[in-house]
C-alpha positions, 0 to 999 in steps of 0.5 A: 377074031373067032368067038368061042361060047361056053357049051356048059356052065363054068363054076367059078370059085375065085374073084373074076371079071367077066365081060361080053366079047364085044366089050373085050374086043373094044378094050383091046382096040382102045389099048392098041392091040389089034387082032392078030394070029399071035394074039388069037393063039395067046387067047386060045392058050389062056382059055385052055389054061383056064379050063384046067384051073390054071389062073394068074394071080391079081398081084402078078397082073398089077405088077405086069401092068405097072411095067407097061410104058405109058 
């Protein structure tokens, strides 16, 4: 998985969790996700949406997580 680093400061006006790339990759591995071209594309699209100010509401994330079979 390629790594992208911010070249300029990012202003955050909403509650957010930021973690180091290494920890993020470990979380993906522990959750059973392995780096794939599809996952890389999804991450790239998410970064572009974030740069445009488009985010996902916490309630949606919680609901989506509840739907994941354990």
